[in-house]
N, C-alpha and C positions, 0 to 999 in steps of 0.2 A: 890313452889320448895324448901323451905326451908330457904329462905333470897331474897335478889333482885337478880331477872333475869340479872341484868346487870353483876353482880359479879360471876355469875355461870359459871366455866370451860368448855372446850371443848378441848382437849390436851395441859391443862393445860394453857391456854390464856381465858381467861374474855369474855364474851361476846359481852361486850361494846366494847373493844380494838378490839375483831374481826369485830365487824360492823365499828368502823372508818376506820380499815384497807380495808375492800371491799369497803368504799366510796371513800376513796382516791386511791387506785389502778383501781378504773371505773373513774376516775376524777373528784372526787368533791374536790373544794377548795373554802372558807376556810368549816372547820368542825366545828361543831357546835352538845352542846349535852344539850336535856335537863333532868336536874337532879329531883329526886321527893325522894322520900326514899332513905335512906341511900346516904343522896347526899356524904357528906363526904367521905365515906367509896369509891365510887364509883366515887368521883372526885381525890382521891390517887392514882389512878390505872390509868388515864387519860394521855395518851403521849404530849410530850409538845407539843403548840403551839396549839390544841384543845380548844374552848372556853365552858367553862361552862354556863348556865342558868340555873336557879332554878326556877321551877313553884311552886308559893307557895301554892295554891291549889291543888296539884297534887292526893290527898289522890280521888280528883272528877271525876278522869279516864284519860284517854287517851287525851281525847277534854283538858284539861287543859295544858298537855305537848304541842299539838299543836299549840294553841294558842300563849304559851310564846315561843316557839321557832319561829314562824313567827312575834311577834314583837320585836324579840331580833337582827332581821338580816337586812341587809342594803345590798338587792340585789335584781336581777329584778325574779330570780328564785330560790326555793328553792328545793331539793330532800327530800322528809321525808321518812323514814327508821326506820324500830322499831329494838330493838337490841334482841328479841328473834325469828328472824327469818334468823339462820344461815348457812340455804342453799342457799338463795340470793349469789348471785356471782357477784365478778367487773366486768365481761362480762356484766351480766342483768343492771347494774350501768352502763357501758359505752355505751349500748344499747339504755337508756331512756335518757341521753345526748347528743347523739350523732345530729347532724344534729344542723339546725339554733333552738336557745333557745331565750325567750325574756320573757316580760312580761305576754303575753298572752298563752303560752302555759300551756296547760295542758295534761299531759302524765300519763299511768299507766300501770305498768308490766303487762302482761297477762300469763297464763300457762293453756297452750290446749285451750285459749281462754276465761279461767276465770279470770278476773280481779281481780288483788290484789297489794302486795306491791314488789317494792317501788312506789312512785309517786312523779312525776314533778309539782311540780306547780308555776308558773307564777304569779308577783306581783299582775295583774290585780285579781285573784283570792281569794286572802288573807282574804280580809273584808268579802266576801263571807263565806269560809271555816271556818274561825272564828267563825263566827256567828250561826254555823252550826256544829259546832265542841262542844257538850256535852258527857257527861259521858266517856262512851267505845267506844263511833262509831266514831270518830276522824271527818275525811272528809267525810267518808260512806254517810252521807244523800246528800252532796254536788255534788260528785263523781257519787253515782247511777242514771243511765237514765240520766244525761248530756250529750246534743250531741257533746260538744267539746270535751273530752275525745279522746284523741287517744291512743288502745293500740299497746301495743310493747310487740311482742312475745317473751317470753322469757325462754319459760317452754322445751327447749333445753339445755339452759347451768344454768338454777338455779332449785332450790326445794324452794316453797312460802311456808311449811308448819312449823309452829310455835312451839316452844316447851317452852308449861304451865306448862308440869307436868314433873318430874323424869323419867317417863316411855317415853315420847314424846324425853328427852333427848337423852337417852340410845338406842331407835331407831332411830334416827338420826346419833348417833355417830358408830353404829352398818352397817349401810348404807353406812356411809363415809367410815368405814374400807376395805369394798367390791367393792369400787370404783377403 
């Protein structure tokens, strides 16, 4: 992407701010961002009231960010969202956090039945998620095949595709313009 994805803009808005807006509009609070590459530059664009946590070993992959984020929280649940998913909407987030939630909650957004992000993790799962979060796999190993995962269909209100390349970003922007 030519730089940190968190700072890539869509309609003049950095992806990190877009993700935070979606989370807030979907009912999440407090908001915590895990920083890695270009931490100072990303911190500079964060809205007031957002807590930043640095993953010292960020270069080892998203597992490091997930571990750092969970370790920094004092809550019963954490909604995990990735900055490079601009098609995830506040409506999808709201569906995940709707209804009773607590330490045993384990919910994952699904798109036409296919599990994806965001993910809502109750505290009782955090130790096992952290232990399995290595490299760029994040919580994939823990969630995959876990019978406690509740899939929440979001395909009618969001798009799970990530934007890892300039071409993917252009496709997303083109599709957004047509909606």
